[in-house]
C-alpha positions as CSV (number, residue, x, y, z in Angstrom):
1,R,0.4,0.4,-0.2
2,D,2.6,2.3,1.2
3,R,4.5,2.0,-2.5
4,I,1.6,2.3,-4.4
5,A,1.3,5.7,-2.6
6,R,4.7,6.9,-3.4
7,V,5.0,6.1,-7.2
8,R,1.6,7.9,-7.0
9,D,3.1,10.9,-5.2
10,A,6.1,10.7,-7.4
11,R,4.0,10.7,-10.6
12,R,2.3,13.4,-10.1
13,S,5.1,15.6,-8.8
14,M,6.8,15.1,-12.5
15,A,6.2,18.2,-14.4
16,P,4.3,16.7,-17.7
17,A,6.8,18.8,-20.1
18,F,10.0,16.6,-18.4
19,T,10.0,13.9,-20.4
20,Y,13.0,11.3,-21.9
21,D,13.5,13.2,-25.1
22,V,13.5,16.5,-23.8
23,V,15.9,16.0,-21.5
24,R,18.2,13.6,-24.3
25,F,18.4,15.9,-26.7
26,N,17.0,19.3,-25.2
27,S,19.1,19.7,-21.9
28,P,21.2,23.0,-21.9
29,D,23.5,20.8,-19.7
30,S,26.2,19.5,-22.4
31,A,27.2,16.8,-19.8
32,T,23.4,15.4,-19.2
33,R,23.2,15.3,-23.0
34,A,26.9,13.7,-23.6
35,R,26.0,10.9,-20.6
36,F,22.4,10.2,-22.6
37,E,24.3,10.0,-26.1
38,S,27.2,7.6,-25.0
39,A,24.5,5.5,-23.2
40,G,22.3,5.0,-26.9
41,N,19.3,3.8,-27.0
42,P,18.2,2.1,-23.7
43,P,16.7,-1.7,-24.4
44,V,13.8,-1.0,-23.6
45,L,10.8,2.0,-24.7
46,F,7.9,2.0,-22.9
47,N,4.7,4.4,-24.6
48,Y,1.6,4.8,-22.6
49,L,-0.9,6.0,-24.9
50,G,-3.5,7.6,-23.1
51,V,-7.1,6.4,-22.9
52,W,-9.1,5.9,-26.7
53,R,-12.3,6.4,-27.4
54,H,-12.8,4.1,-30.4
55,D,-12.0,0.6,-29.3
56,A,-8.8,-0.8,-29.7
57,T,-9.5,-4.6,-31.0
58,S,-11.6,-2.8,-34.1
59,G,-8.6,-0.8,-35.8
60,P,-4.9,-1.4,-36.1
61,W,-3.8,-2.9,-32.5
62,P,-2.6,-6.0,-32.2
63,A,-4.6,-9.4,-31.6
64,T,-2.1,-11.3,-30.0
65,P,-0.6,-9.5,-26.8
66,V,3.3,-10.2,-28.1
67,T,4.9,-9.7,-31.2
68,S,8.1,-10.7,-32.3
69,A,10.6,-8.9,-34.6
70,N,10.3,-11.0,-37.6
71,Q,6.6,-10.5,-37.8
72,A,6.9,-6.8,-37.6
73,S,6.4,-4.9,-40.5
74,A,9.0,-1.9,-39.4
75,H,12.8,-1.8,-37.9
76,R,12.4,-1.4,-34.7
77,S,15.0,0.6,-32.6
78,H,14.9,-1.1,-29.0
79,A,14.7,-4.5,-28.2
80,I,11.6,-4.2,-26.6
81,E,9.1,-2.2,-26.9
82,I,5.9,-2.3,-24.6
83,N,2.6,0.0,-25.9
84,A,0.3,0.1,-23.5
85,V,-3.6,1.7,-23.9
86,I,-6.6,2.1,-21.8
87,S,-9.5,1.1,-24.6
88,G,-13.4,0.4,-24.2
89,G,-12.7,0.8,-20.0
90,C,-9.9,-1.8,-20.3
91,L,-6.2,-1.8,-20.1
92,R,-4.4,-3.1,-23.0
93,I,-0.6,-3.6,-23.1
94,H,1.4,-5.1,-26.4
95,W,5.0,-6.1,-26.0
96,T,7.3,-6.1,-29.3
97,C,10.6,-7.8,-28.9
98,A,13.6,-9.4,-30.9
99,A,13.0,-13.0,-32.1
100,R,15.2,-14.6,-30.2
101,L,13.9,-13.3,-26.4
102,E,10.0,-14.0,-27.2
103,A,9.9,-16.6,-24.8
104,Q,11.0,-14.4,-21.7
105,V,8.8,-11.6,-23.1
106,R,6.0,-14.0,-23.2
107,A,6.8,-14.8,-19.5
108,W,7.5,-10.9,-18.4
109,S,3.9,-10.1,-19.7
110,G,2.1,-13.1,-18.0
111,A,3.8,-11.6,-14.7
112,V,3.0,-8.4,-15.5
113,T,-0.5,-9.3,-16.2
114,G,-0.6,-10.8,-13.1
115,A,1.3,-8.1,-10.6
116,L,-1.3,-5.4,-12.2
117,E,-4.4,-7.6,-11.0
118,S,-2.6,-8.0,-7.6
119,L,-2.3,-4.5,-7.5
120,A,-5.8,-3.1,-8.9
121,A,-6.9,-5.8,-5.9
122,E,-5.0,-3.9,-3.5
123,C,-6.4,-0.4,-4.9
124,R,-9.9,-1.8,-4.8
125,R,-9.5,-2.9,-1.0
126,M,-8.0,0.8,-0.2
127,A,-10.7,2.3,-2.3
128,S,-13.5,-0.1,-0.5
129,G,-12.1,0.8,3.6
130,L,-11.6,-3.4,4.1
131,D,-9.3,-4.1,6.8
132,D,-5.7,-5.4,5.7
133,D,-7.2,-9.0,7.1
134,V,-8.3,-9.2,3.4
135,E,-6.0,-10.7,1.0
136,E,-7.7,-11.1,-2.4
137,L,-10.5,-8.8,-3.9
138,L,-12.4,-10.2,-6.7
139,P,-15.4,-9.2,-8.7
140,L,-18.5,-11.4,-8.6
141,S,-19.4,-13.7,-11.5
142,P,-22.9,-13.3,-13.2
143,L,-24.7,-16.1,-10.4
144,Q,-23.3,-14.4,-7.9
145,L,-24.6,-11.2,-8.9
146,G,-28.2,-12.8,-9.1
147,I,-28.3,-14.9,-5.6
148,L,-26.5,-11.3,-3.9
149,S,-29.7,-9.1,-5.0
150,H,-32.1,-11.6,-4.2
151,T,-30.8,-12.6,-1.1
152,L,-31.0,-8.7,-0.2
153,R,-34.0,-8.3,-2.1
154,D,-35.3,-11.1,0.8
155,A,-36.3,-9.6,4.1
156,S,-35.6,-12.9,6.3
157,G,-32.3,-13.5,4.3
158,L,-32.8,-16.9,4.1
159,S,-32.9,-16.9,0.0
160,Y,-30.0,-19.4,-1.3
161,L,-29.8,-20.9,1.6
162,D,-28.2,-24.7,1.7
163,L,-28.6,-27.0,4.2
164,L,-26.1,-30.6,4.0
165,T,-27.4,-33.2,6.2
166,L,-25.9,-36.1,6.5
167,T,-25.0,-39.4,8.3
168,L,-21.5,-40.4,9.6
169,D,-20.8,-44.0,10.6
170,G,-17.6,-45.4,11.5
171,D,-14.4,-43.8,13.9
172,L,-14.9,-39.9,14.1
173,D,-12.6,-38.1,16.6
174,A,-14.3,-34.9,16.7
175,A,-11.7,-32.8,17.4
176,A,-9.8,-34.0,14.4
177,F,-12.9,-33.8,12.3
178,R,-13.3,-30.1,13.5
179,T,-9.5,-29.6,12.4
180,A,-10.3,-31.5,9.4
181,W,-13.0,-29.0,8.5
182,E,-10.4,-25.8,9.6
183,T,-7.8,-27.1,7.2
184,V,-10.6,-26.9,4.3
185,V,-11.2,-23.5,4.8
186,N,-7.8,-22.5,5.0
187,R,-7.0,-24.2,1.6
188,H,-10.0,-23.1,-0.8
189,P,-10.7,-18.8,-0.8
190,A,-13.9,-19.1,-1.5
191,L,-14.9,-20.6,2.1
192,R,-12.8,-17.4,3.4
193,T,-14.7,-15.2,1.1
194,S,-17.5,-12.7,2.9
195,F,-19.2,-9.5,0.6
196,A,-19.2,-6.2,0.3
197,Y,-22.0,-4.5,-0.9
198,Q,-22.5,-1.4,0.5
199,D,-20.7,2.1,-0.4
200,V,-18.4,0.6,-3.2
201,P,-19.3,1.0,-7.0
202,A,-20.0,-2.6,-7.7
203,P,-20.3,-5.5,-5.4
204,L,-17.0,-7.9,-4.4
205,Q,-15.8,-10.7,-3.0
206,A,-13.4,-9.9,0.0
207,V,-11.0,-13.4,0.6
208,H,-9.4,-13.1,4.1
209,R,-6.6,-14.6,5.4
210,R,-7.9,-15.6,8.5
211,V,-11.5,-16.8,9.7
212,T,-13.1,-18.4,12.4
213,L,-15.0,-21.7,11.7
214,D,-18.6,-21.2,13.4
215,W,-18.6,-25.0,15.0
216,Q,-20.8,-26.6,17.1
217,F,-21.1,-30.3,18.9
218,E,-23.0,-32.2,20.5
219,D,-23.6,-35.9,22.3
220,L,-26.5,-36.6,22.4
221,R,-26.1,-40.4,23.2
222,A,-27.5,-40.2,26.8
223,V,-31.0,-39.2,25.5
224,D,-33.8,-41.6,24.1
225,D,-34.7,-42.1,21.1
226,G,-37.9,-39.8,20.8
227,E,-36.0,-36.8,22.6
228,R,-32.7,-37.4,19.7
229,T,-35.1,-37.0,16.8
230,A,-36.5,-33.9,18.2
231,R,-33.7,-32.6,19.1
232,L,-31.8,-33.6,15.8
233,D,-35.2,-31.8,14.2
234,A,-34.6,-28.7,16.1
235,I,-31.0,-28.3,15.1
236,R,-32.4,-28.5,11.1
237,R,-35.0,-26.1,11.5
238,R,-33.0,-24.0,13.4
239,E,-30.1,-24.2,11.0
240,L,-32.8,-23.3,8.1
241,E,-34.1,-20.4,10.0
242,T,-31.1,-18.8,10.9
243,P,-30.1,-16.2,7.9
244,I,-26.1,-16.1,7.2
245,D,-24.1,-12.7,7.7
246,L,-23.2,-11.9,4.3
247,S,-20.6,-9.6,5.4
248,R,-18.6,-12.1,7.9
249,A,-16.3,-14.9,6.8
250,P,-17.2,-18.0,6.5
251,L,-20.6,-18.0,5.0
252,M,-20.7,-21.4,6.5
253,R,-21.8,-22.9,9.7
254,V,-21.1,-26.7,10.9
255,H,-23.1,-28.7,13.8
256,L,-22.1,-32.3,14.5
257,A,-24.2,-34.5,16.6
258,R,-22.6,-37.7,18.1
259,V,-26.0,-40.0,18.2
260,G,-24.4,-43.4,18.7
261,D,-20.8,-44.7,19.5
262,R,-19.5,-45.0,15.8
263,R,-22.9,-42.7,14.5
264,H,-22.8,-39.1,13.9
265,V,-25.1,-36.5,12.4
266,L,-23.8,-34.0,10.2
267,F,-25.9,-30.1,9.5
268,W,-23.7,-28.0,7.1
269,T,-25.3,-24.4,6.9
270,T,-23.9,-22.4,3.6
271,S,-24.6,-19.8,1.7
272,H,-24.9,-20.5,-2.2
273,L,-23.2,-17.4,-2.9
274,I,-19.7,-19.6,-2.1
275,L,-20.1,-23.2,-3.4
276,D,-22.0,-25.1,-5.7
277,G,-23.1,-28.8,-5.7
278,W,-20.0,-29.8,-7.9
279,S,-17.8,-28.5,-4.7
280,T,-19.2,-29.7,-1.9
281,A,-18.1,-33.1,-3.1
282,N,-15.0,-32.2,-3.7
283,V,-15.0,-30.2,-0.5
284,F,-16.0,-34.1,1.2
285,R,-13.6,-35.5,-0.6
286,E,-11.0,-33.4,0.9
287,L,-12.5,-33.0,4.1
288,L,-12.6,-37.1,4.7
289,A,-8.9,-37.9,3.4
290,I,-7.7,-34.9,6.1
291,D,-9.7,-36.4,8.4
292,D,-7.9,-39.8,8.0
293,A,-4.2,-38.5,7.9
294,L,-4.8,-36.9,10.8
295,R,-6.2,-39.8,13.0
296,H,-3.8,-41.9,11.7
297,G,-0.6,-39.0,12.6
298,R,0.1,-38.3,8.7
299,S,0.2,-35.3,7.1
300,P,-2.4,-34.7,4.2
301,D,-1.2,-35.1,0.9
302,L,-3.4,-33.1,-1.6
303,P,-1.9,-31.1,-4.4
304,A,-2.4,-27.5,-4.6
305,P,-6.3,-26.2,-4.7
306,A,-7.3,-25.0,-8.3
307,S,-7.7,-21.1,-8.5
308,F,-10.8,-19.6,-8.1
309,A,-9.9,-16.0,-9.0
310,H,-8.4,-17.4,-12.2
311,F,-12.1,-18.6,-13.1
312,V,-13.7,-15.3,-11.7
313,R,-11.2,-13.2,-13.6
314,S,-11.2,-15.5,-16.7
315,L,-15.0,-14.7,-17.3
316,D,-14.3,-11.5,-19.6
317,R,-13.0,-13.5,-22.4
318,G,-15.9,-14.6,-24.6
319,A,-18.0,-12.2,-23.4
320,R,-18.9,-10.6,-27.4
321,D,-19.6,-14.6,-28.7
322,A,-22.2,-15.2,-25.6
323,E,-24.2,-12.0,-25.9
324,A,-24.2,-12.3,-29.7
325,Y,-25.3,-16.5,-29.0
326,W,-28.0,-15.3,-26.3
327,A,-29.0,-12.2,-28.6
328,A,-29.9,-14.5,-31.5
329,E,-31.0,-17.4,-28.9
330,L,-33.8,-14.9,-27.0
331,A,-34.7,-12.6,-29.8
332,D,-38.5,-13.6,-30.5
333,L,-39.2,-14.3,-26.7
334,S,-41.7,-12.2,-25.2
335,A,-42.8,-13.9,-22.4
336,P,-41.9,-16.9,-19.8
337,T,-43.8,-19.6,-19.2
338,P,-46.0,-19.8,-15.9
339,I,-44.5,-22.3,-13.6
340,P,-47.4,-25.7,-14.8
341,L,-50.2,-26.3,-12.3
342,G,-49.5,-22.7,-10.1
343,R,-51.3,-19.4,-9.5
344,H,-51.0,-16.4,-11.5
345,A,-47.7,-14.8,-10.2
346,G,-48.3,-11.3,-8.1
347,D,-46.5,-8.8,-6.9
348,E,-43.3,-10.4,-6.5
349,R,-41.2,-7.0,-5.8
350,E,-40.8,-8.4,-1.9
351,T,-39.7,-11.8,-2.4
352,S,-39.7,-14.4,0.5
353,G,-37.5,-17.4,1.3
354,R,-40.1,-19.7,2.4
355,H,-40.1,-22.4,0.2
356,D,-41.6,-26.1,0.9
357,I,-40.2,-29.2,0.0
358,R,-41.5,-32.3,-1.9
359,H,-39.1,-35.1,-2.2
360,V,-40.2,-37.9,-4.4
361,T,-38.2,-41.4,-5.8
362,L,-39.2,-43.1,-9.1
363,D,-39.5,-46.7,-8.8
364,E,-36.6,-48.7,-10.4
365,A,-38.2,-49.8,-13.2
366,L,-39.0,-46.4,-14.5
367,S,-35.8,-44.7,-13.8
368,S,-33.9,-48.0,-15.6
369,G,-36.7,-46.7,-18.5
370,L,-35.3,-43.0,-18.5
371,R,-31.4,-43.9,-18.1
372,A,-32.3,-46.5,-21.3
373,L,-33.7,-43.8,-23.5
374,A,-30.7,-41.6,-23.0
375,R,-28.3,-44.6,-24.0
376,D,-30.4,-45.3,-26.6
377,A,-30.4,-41.6,-28.4
378,Q,-27.1,-41.0,-26.8
379,V,-27.7,-38.5,-24.8
380,S,-27.3,-37.8,-20.8
381,L,-30.0,-37.8,-18.2
382,S,-30.0,-34.2,-18.5
383,T,-31.5,-34.1,-21.9
384,V,-34.1,-36.7,-20.5
385,C,-35.2,-34.5,-18.2
386,Q,-35.0,-31.4,-20.0
387,A,-37.3,-32.9,-22.8
388,A,-39.5,-34.2,-19.7
389,W,-40.2,-30.5,-18.3
390,A,-40.5,-29.2,-22.2
391,L,-43.5,-31.7,-22.1
392,I,-44.8,-30.8,-18.9
393,N,-45.1,-27.0,-19.7
394,R,-46.3,-27.2,-23.0
395,R,-49.1,-29.6,-21.9
396,E,-50.3,-27.3,-19.7
397,H,-49.9,-23.9,-21.5
398,E,-50.0,-25.0,-24.9
399,Q,-47.0,-22.5,-25.1
400,Q,-44.2,-22.5,-28.2
401,P,-41.9,-22.0,-27.1
402,V,-41.5,-22.9,-24.0
403,V,-39.0,-21.5,-21.6
404,F,-37.4,-22.4,-18.0
405,G,-34.3,-22.3,-15.8
406,L,-31.2,-25.0,-16.9
407,T,-28.3,-25.0,-14.5
408,V,-24.9,-25.8,-16.4
409,S,-21.8,-26.7,-14.7
410,G,-19.6,-23.6,-15.4
411,R,-16.8,-25.9,-15.6
412,T,-15.7,-25.9,-18.9
413,A,-13.4,-23.3,-19.0
414,D,-9.8,-24.0,-20.4
415,I,-8.3,-23.7,-16.4
416,D,-6.1,-26.8,-14.8
417,D,-7.7,-28.6,-12.5
418,I,-11.1,-26.7,-12.8
419,E,-13.4,-30.4,-11.9
420,S,-11.4,-29.6,-8.6
421,M,-12.0,-26.3,-7.9
422,V,-14.1,-24.9,-5.2
423,G,-16.5,-22.1,-5.5
424,T,-19.7,-20.8,-7.3
425,L,-19.1,-21.7,-10.9
426,I,-22.6,-22.5,-12.2
427,N,-24.9,-20.3,-13.6
428,A,-28.8,-20.7,-14.7
429,V,-29.6,-19.9,-17.9
430,P,-32.8,-19.9,-19.8
431,A,-33.9,-23.2,-22.2
432,V,-35.6,-21.8,-25.0
433,I,-37.1,-25.1,-26.3
434,T,-39.4,-26.1,-28.9
435,I,-41.2,-29.3,-28.8
436,A,-40.9,-30.8,-32.3
437,D,-44.3,-32.8,-32.6
438,D,-43.3,-34.2,-36.4
439,M,-39.6,-35.6,-35.2
440,P,-38.5,-38.8,-34.2
441,V,-37.8,-39.0,-30.5
442,T,-34.0,-39.8,-30.6
443,E,-33.5,-37.1,-33.2
444,W,-35.4,-34.9,-30.5
445,L,-33.1,-35.6,-28.2
446,Q,-30.1,-34.7,-29.6
447,Q,-31.2,-31.7,-30.9
448,L,-31.7,-31.2,-27.5
449,H,-28.4,-32.1,-26.5
450,A,-26.5,-30.4,-28.8
451,Q,-28.5,-26.9,-27.8
452,H,-27.3,-27.6,-24.4
453,L,-23.7,-28.0,-25.1
454,S,-24.1,-24.3,-26.7
455,R,-25.6,-23.3,-23.6
456,E,-23.1,-24.6,-22.0
457,R,-20.2,-22.9,-24.1
458,H,-22.2,-19.9,-23.7
459,S,-23.3,-19.6,-20.1
460,H,-21.0,-17.1,-18.1
461,V,-23.6,-14.0,-18.6
462,A,-25.5,-12.4,-16.5
463,L,-29.7,-13.2,-16.3
464,T,-30.3,-9.1,-16.4
465,T,-28.3,-9.0,-19.2
466,L,-30.1,-11.8,-20.8
467,Q,-33.7,-9.9,-19.7
468,K,-32.1,-7.4,-22.0
469,L,-32.1,-9.3,-25.0
470,T,-35.4,-10.5,-25.0
471,Q,-39.3,-8.7,-25.6
472,I,-40.0,-9.4,-21.8
473,P,-40.7,-6.3,-20.1
474,A,-38.4,-5.0,-17.6
475,G,-38.9,-6.3,-14.1
476,T,-40.2,-9.9,-15.7
477,E,-38.1,-12.4,-14.7
478,L,-36.9,-14.9,-17.6
479,F,-38.5,-17.9,-16.2
480,E,-40.2,-18.8,-13.2
481,S,-39.1,-22.6,-13.3
482,L,-35.9,-24.2,-12.9
483,L,-34.5,-27.7,-13.5
484,M,-31.5,-29.2,-11.8
485,V,-29.7,-32.3,-12.6
486,Q,-26.9,-33.0,-10.0
487,N,-24.7,-35.6,-11.1
488,Y,-22.0,-35.7,-8.1
489,P,-23.8,-38.1,-5.8
490,L,-21.9,-37.7,-1.9
491,G,-22.6,-41.4,-1.8
492,D,-20.2,-42.1,-3.8
493,L,-17.6,-40.9,-1.2
494,G,-18.9,-43.2,1.4
495,G,-15.7,-45.3,2.8
496,R,-13.1,-42.8,2.6
497,G,-11.2,-42.4,5.5
498,G,-12.9,-45.4,7.1
499,L,-16.6,-42.9,7.4
500,R,-19.6,-44.2,5.4
501,I,-21.6,-41.6,4.4
502,S,-25.7,-42.2,4.2
503,E,-28.7,-40.3,4.4
504,V,-28.2,-37.2,2.8
505,Q,-30.6,-34.1,2.4
506,A,-29.9,-31.4,1.0
507,E,-32.5,-28.4,1.1
508,E,-31.8,-25.4,-0.7
509,A,-34.0,-21.8,-0.9
510,P,-33.8,-20.7,-4.6
511,H,-36.0,-17.7,-5.4
512,Y,-37.8,-19.0,-8.0
513,P,-42.0,-20.2,-7.1
514,L,-40.9,-23.9,-8.5
515,S,-37.4,-25.6,-8.8
516,V,-36.7,-29.1,-9.6
517,V,-33.4,-31.2,-8.9
518,V,-33.0,-34.5,-10.3
519,H,-30.9,-36.5,-8.0
520,P,-29.1,-39.6,-10.4
521,G,-28.9,-43.2,-9.4
522,D,-30.0,-46.8,-9.5
523,T,-33.5,-45.2,-8.7
524,I,-34.0,-41.5,-9.5
525,M,-34.9,-39.2,-6.5
526,L,-36.7,-35.9,-7.4
527,G,-36.5,-32.9,-5.0
528,I,-39.4,-29.9,-5.8
529,S,-39.1,-27.0,-4.0
530,Y,-41.9,-24.8,-4.3
531,R,-43.6,-21.2,-3.1
532,P,-46.5,-22.3,-1.6
533,D,-48.2,-18.8,-2.5
534,R,-48.0,-20.1,-6.2
535,L,-48.7,-23.5,-6.1
536,T,-50.4,-25.9,-4.0
537,D,-48.9,-29.1,-2.3
538,A,-51.6,-31.4,-4.2
539,A,-50.3,-29.7,-7.7
């Protein structure tokens, strides 16, 4: 911080006309001129070209950050030239160098970019007034922006509060298990993140160097079965009814209850702002490995975690292509598809976090039939679910096309180890589907699958941006129902570290009137979350 201030003050104190050329060629001091002349041209030339009103990418500005001399059209007087300009709200830097220096200059270019990102984060932190405990400031992903907006609008503060309840069987030491949790939190910046949204130009997520885990443990072995069940239900209700302060990290709580000599029930409450379902599985994979290592006196042997900050910073890439794709996809959309069997939407400016939840298990025959349909059509089960939800919406409203929300993994970016990353990478995008009555089912499913792959490639766009590309009136959401297919069952982690996971129950509170979560398995399970003011239990 002090270094930034010193450079800023020194730069401001310089006379505008006191330039290199003036000193070298026009200095009244002959000794100064002679010293410059004997030194010759310096190896590095830096030009800052100011702010351009037009977009540099549409003019002569090079498309790549580094150009070697054998590609340049003119003789260069310096081994390395660095030209910088601000265009379209972005700082663009281009390096030109001798061919023999190209590899080194590319490495320098990456290092300079990283240093500038760190400086920018520090300047944002200085401007936001956050304390020295913050190690990094980041913008929000498109989904995080939406979640934050809806959570702040919800008077209860319970929107997008997630509770995961599960049973752990095996030898578990509560102290070691707590240390394992703290180790996982320290490994992943997303789990040490709070959100700044007051008195800042745009919301920011702040990664803290140190956080204190909200941990509770109680032993319920001494109480009878009836009271134990009542106590566990009270913990669950309390977790679901207690909002999380988004400005204080970590945005999570852990409550462990011992219910038998070798059985524990875990309640893990989080804000959907900090991690998605796939990340949940990644956290538990590490948690069980660390717990096993600690109980056996070993140091956990885990690779360095993938950088969620790298993912967030990469989201601007391809933004133009994504918006062009969605502009074509949504151009004719004039109204959202109402929820099936639902009541008419009223004034929803003041949203409620209260949702009722129903769980439905499909029998083995139906589950097997759906998997066989997907296999025969060479598509995913997710595609079959999209087709089924589109047909239900079409049957209720006779509307073509139908539109509903669909979650996409967000893990398609070209980033190392993105599958193991912890954070909120998913996004919700509109699925605009036309039911092809005259097309064979297999062919229609393959068409839907191709459309979904295109959505995945262009998924990192905020819904507020997409809404502007439609004919839907401002203030009306793109869709009323959301479909999620979760392909990361925690039960598959059972047995790791000597602990077995069972009785997994995930409870989420999205703001949409109706959300359907599909859990694949030998028997497919559905979690249906709905607002009782919009949909009856009978429906």
